[in-house]
C-alpha positions in Angstrom: -156.2 102.2 -26.1 -157.4 105.7 -25.8 -160.3 106.6 -23.5 -163.2 108.8 -24.6 -164.0 111.9 -22.7 -166.1 111.6 -19.5 -169.6 112.9 -19.1 -171.7 113.7 -16.0 -172.6 110.7 -13.8 -175.8 109.0 -14.7 -178.1 107.5 -12.0 -176.4 104.6 -10.1 -179.3 102.2 -10.6 -178.8 102.4 -14.4 -175.0 102.1 -14.2 -175.2 99.2 -11.9 -177.2 97.3 -14.5 -174.6 97.8 -17.3 -171.2 97.7 -15.6 -169.4 94.5 -14.8 -168.5 94.5 -11.1 -164.9 94.9 -9.9 -163.3 91.9 -8.2 -159.6 92.3 -7.7 -157.7 89.1 -7.1 -154.5 90.1 -8.9 -152.5 89.9 -5.6 -154.4 87.0 -4.1 -152.7 83.7 -3.4 -153.7 80.9 -5.7 -154.5 77.3 -4.6 -155.8 74.1 -6.3 -159.0 72.1 -5.7 -159.3 68.6 -7.3 -162.7 67.0 -7.9 -162.9 63.2 -8.7 -166.1 62.2 -10.7 -167.4 58.7 -10.5 -168.9 56.6 -13.2 -172.2 54.6 -12.7 -170.4 52.0 -10.7 -168.7 54.4 -8.3 -165.3 54.0 -10.0 -163.3 57.2 -10.6 -164.0 58.3 -14.2 -162.0 61.5 -14.4 -160.3 64.1 -12.1 -160.7 67.8 -12.7 -158.2 70.3 -11.3 -159.2 73.9 -10.6 -156.6 76.6 -9.9 -158.3 79.5 -8.1 -157.7 82.4 -5.7 -158.0 81.7 -2.0 -159.8 84.9 -1.5 -162.0 87.1 -3.8 -163.0 90.7 -3.0 -166.6 91.2 -4.3 -168.7 94.3 -5.1 -171.5 95.3 -2.7 -172.5 98.1 -5.1 -173.4 95.6 -7.8 -173.9 92.5 -5.6 -171.5 90.5 -7.8 -168.3 88.4 -7.6 -166.1 88.0 -10.6 -162.8 86.1 -11.0 -160.9 83.6 -13.2 -160.1 80.0 -12.6 -157.8 77.7 -14.6 -159.4 74.3 -15.3 -157.6 71.1 -16.3 -158.2 67.4 -16.5 -155.5 65.6 -14.4 -156.6 62.1 -15.2 -159.2 60.4 -17.3 -160.4 56.9 -17.8 -159.5 55.5 -21.2 -162.7 54.0 -22.4 -160.9 52.0 -25.1 -158.6 50.3 -22.5 -161.3 48.8 -20.5 -161.6 48.1 -16.7 -159.3 45.8 -14.7 -161.7 43.2 -13.3 -159.8 42.7 -10.0 -159.6 46.4 -8.9 -162.4 48.0 -10.8 -159.9 50.8 -11.8 -159.3 51.9 -15.4 -156.4 50.0 -17.0 -153.4 51.8 -18.4 -152.5 53.5 -20.6 -154.7 56.5 -20.0 -155.7 58.5 -23.1 -154.8 62.2 -23.7 -158.3 62.9 -25.1 -161.1 63.9 -22.7 -164.5 62.3 -22.7 -167.1 63.7 -25.2 -168.7 66.9 -23.9 -172.1 65.2 -23.5 -170.7 62.9 -20.8 -169.3 65.8 -18.7 -170.6 66.4 -15.2 -169.7 70.1 -14.9 -168.4 71.1 -11.5 -170.5 73.7 -9.7 -169.7 76.5 -7.2 -172.3 76.3 -4.4 -172.9 78.4 -1.3 -172.6 77.1 2.3 -176.1 75.8 2.1 -175.4 73.8 -1.1 -177.3 76.2 -3.4 -175.8 76.3 -6.9 -174.3 79.7 -7.8 -172.8 78.8 -11.1 -171.4 76.0 -13.3 -167.8 75.9 -14.4 -167.9 75.8 -18.2 -166.1 75.1 -20.5 -163.9 72.1 -19.9 -160.6 71.2 -21.7 -160.7 68.6 -24.5 -157.4 67.0 -23.6 -155.5 66.1 -20.5 -152.6 68.1 -21.8 -154.6 71.4 -22.0 -156.1 73.8 -19.5 -159.0 76.3 -20.0 -159.3 79.7 -18.3 -162.9 80.3 -17.2 -164.4 83.6 -15.9 -166.6 83.0 -12.9 -169.5 85.3 -12.0 -172.3 85.0 -9.4 -174.3 87.1 -7.0 -172.5 88.2 -3.8 -174.4 87.5 -0.6 -171.9 89.0 1.8 -168.7 87.8 3.4 -168.4 84.0 3.7 -167.3 81.0 1.7 -168.3 79.2 -1.5 -167.5 75.6 -2.2 -166.8 73.3 -5.2 -169.2 70.4 -5.7 -172.5 69.3 -7.1 -176.0 70.4 -6.0 -177.8 67.1 -6.8 -177.2 64.6 -4.0 -177.3 61.8 -6.6 -174.3 63.4 -8.4 -172.5 63.8 -5.1 -172.5 60.1 -4.5 -168.9 58.9 -5.0 -167.7 62.5 -5.8 -164.6 63.5 -3.9 -163.3 67.0 -3.4 -159.7 67.4 -2.2 -157.4 70.4 -1.8 -158.8 73.8 -0.7 -162.3 73.0 -1.8 -163.6 76.5 -1.1 -163.0 80.3 -1.8 -163.3 83.1 0.8 -165.5 86.0 -0.2 -164.7 89.4 1.2 -165.8 93.0 0.6 -163.8 95.3 -1.8 -160.9 97.2 -0.2 -161.0 101.0 -0.1 -158.6 101.1 -3.1 -160.8 98.7 -5.1 -163.9 100.7 -4.2 -162.2 103.9 -5.6 -161.5 102.0 -8.8 -165.1 100.9 -9.0 -166.3 104.4 -8.6 -164.1 105.6 -11.5 -165.5 102.7 -13.6 -169.0 103.8 -12.9 -168.3 107.2 -14.4 -166.4 105.8 -17.4 -169.2 103.3 -18.1 -171.2 106.0 -19.8 -168.8 106.5 -22.7 -167.3 104.1 -25.3 -163.7 103.0 -25.2 -161.9 103.8 -28.5 -159.2 101.7 -30.1 -157.5 102.2 -33.5 -154.5 101.0 -35.4 -153.0 102.0 -38.7 -149.4 100.7 -39.1 -149.4 100.1 -42.9 -150.4 96.4 -42.3 -153.6 96.7 -40.3 -156.1 99.5 -40.2 -159.2 99.5 -38.1 -161.2 101.7 -35.7 -163.2 100.1 -32.9 -165.3 101.2 -29.9 -166.5 99.0 -27.1 -168.6 98.8 -24.0 -168.8 96.3 -21.2 -166.4 93.6 -19.9 -166.4 89.9 -20.2 -169.7 88.3 -21.4 -171.6 91.6 -21.7 -169.0 93.2 -24.0 -170.2 94.9 -27.2 -167.8 96.0 -29.9 -168.6 98.3 -33.0 -165.8 98.5 -35.5 -164.7 99.4 -39.0 -162.0 97.5 -40.8 -161.3 97.6 -44.6 -164.4 99.9 -44.9 -166.6 97.1 -43.5 -168.8 97.8 -40.4 -169.1 95.1 -37.8 -170.9 94.6 -34.4 -169.6 91.8 -32.1 -171.2 90.7 -28.9 -169.0 88.5 -26.6 -171.6 86.1 -25.2 -169.7 82.8 -24.9 -171.1 79.6 -26.3 -174.1 81.3 -27.9 -176.8 78.8 -29.1 -176.8 78.2 -32.8 -177.7 75.8 -35.6 -174.4 75.2 -37.3 -172.7 78.5 -36.9 -175.9 80.7 -37.1 -178.2 81.7 -34.3 -180.5 84.5 -33.2 -181.0 86.8 -30.3 -182.8 90.0 -29.4 -181.9 93.6 -28.8 -184.0 96.7 -27.9 -183.5 100.4 -27.4 -184.9 102.3 -24.5 -188.4 100.9 -23.8 -189.2 100.0 -27.3 -190.3 96.6 -28.6 -187.4 94.0 -28.8 -186.0 93.3 -32.2 -184.9 89.8 -33.3 -181.6 89.5 -35.1 -179.4 86.8 -36.5 -175.7 86.3 -35.9 -172.7 84.1 -36.8 -170.8 82.4 -34.0 -167.0 83.0 -33.7 -165.0 79.8 -34.5 -163.5 80.3 -30.9 -167.1 80.1 -29.5 -166.4 83.2 -27.4 -168.8 85.5 -29.1 -170.9 86.4 -32.1 -171.0 88.8 -35.0 -174.3 90.4 -36.0 -175.2 89.6 -39.6 -176.7 93.1 -40.2 -174.6 95.5 -38.1 -176.0 98.6 -39.9 -179.6 97.8 -38.7 -178.3 97.9 -35.1 -176.1 101.0 -35.3 -178.7 103.1 -37.1 -181.3 102.4 -34.4 -178.7 103.0 -31.7 -178.0 106.5 -33.0 -181.7 107.2 -32.9 -182.2 105.9 -29.4 -182.4 108.2 -26.4 -180.7 106.6 -23.4 -179.7 102.9 -23.5 -179.8 99.6 -25.4 -179.9 96.0 -24.2 -179.3 92.4 -25.5 -180.9 89.1 -24.7 -178.7 86.1 -25.7 -179.1 82.4 -25.2 -176.1 80.3 -24.4 -175.2 76.8 -23.3 -174.4 78.5 -19.9 -177.9 80.1 -19.7 -179.6 83.3 -20.8 -177.6 86.5 -20.8 -179.6 89.8 -20.5 -177.5 93.0 -20.2 -177.9 96.7 -20.8 -175.6 99.6 -21.7 -176.0 103.3 -22.0 -176.1 104.8 -25.5 -173.1 107.0 -24.3 -171.3 109.3 -26.6 -171.7 107.3 -29.9 -173.2 110.3 -31.7 -169.9 112.1 -31.2 -168.0 109.2 -32.7 -170.0 108.6 -35.9 -167.8 110.9 -38.0 -164.8 108.8 -37.1 -166.5 105.8 -38.6 -167.6 107.8 -41.7 -164.0 108.9 -42.4 -163.0 105.2 -42.5 -165.7 104.3 -44.9 -168.2 102.9 -42.5 -171.5 104.8 -42.0 -173.4 104.1 -38.8 
């Protein structure tokens, strides 16, 4: 991936609102926490495993922590097999399919006072699968966060074993240097292209994770994708809002990816033409099963890149 040229630093307050914080856990030791969820009769219904770093370095500049966990279902009650009357435990064999999603009690990450910071969504659909989940929450300073449930009623019968917590620390000096570089780079769009005789496309992007926005051209067709996970929809169609600078929000429709990891705007040209006319920034407001996502990016150097789209048959 080639990187667009850099421009002078914009005010930190604006950049802080558009750039995903740095949380470096690549060299951190991994550990596992297990959470046993009860059914209504206090019997174990299913056991979730969460592989996670022991320590995460979080950004004080952006007041955020960000890291990945690997979620699996170690064991699950086979509802078709019934319950052994003598022990109250699920009878064997155990099924490979997980419970329907509406029955899930999603594990939470809570602070040391028990306040919920975030839910761990999604969950696997089989005991033979795992799901990688990106975790993000506000950083309140060095300390620990725990796995559990915030509602005391849900904690009845719930058991947490293994590590059970993650240590939160400040960024190292090296990570702070990387963060400073990212603040500068956040103003311009990343460029990516390929033309190998089989595939030909040109794409620019901003953001990381669930605030990622891609504008691309493939086979002379313009597209705009927003990587908000599990966006709300009726069928595969939903709606959100975007706005430019301090103008009035504009409602748009989108089609959800079959992977559920983002959406594609149904009228990309309407977005890009207004983006070119904007002065400083643009923002999105998206609804998801995980909550409402509102994020902002600078307009950046897109005016310098419009001819690259035009040469490929896509006019912004």
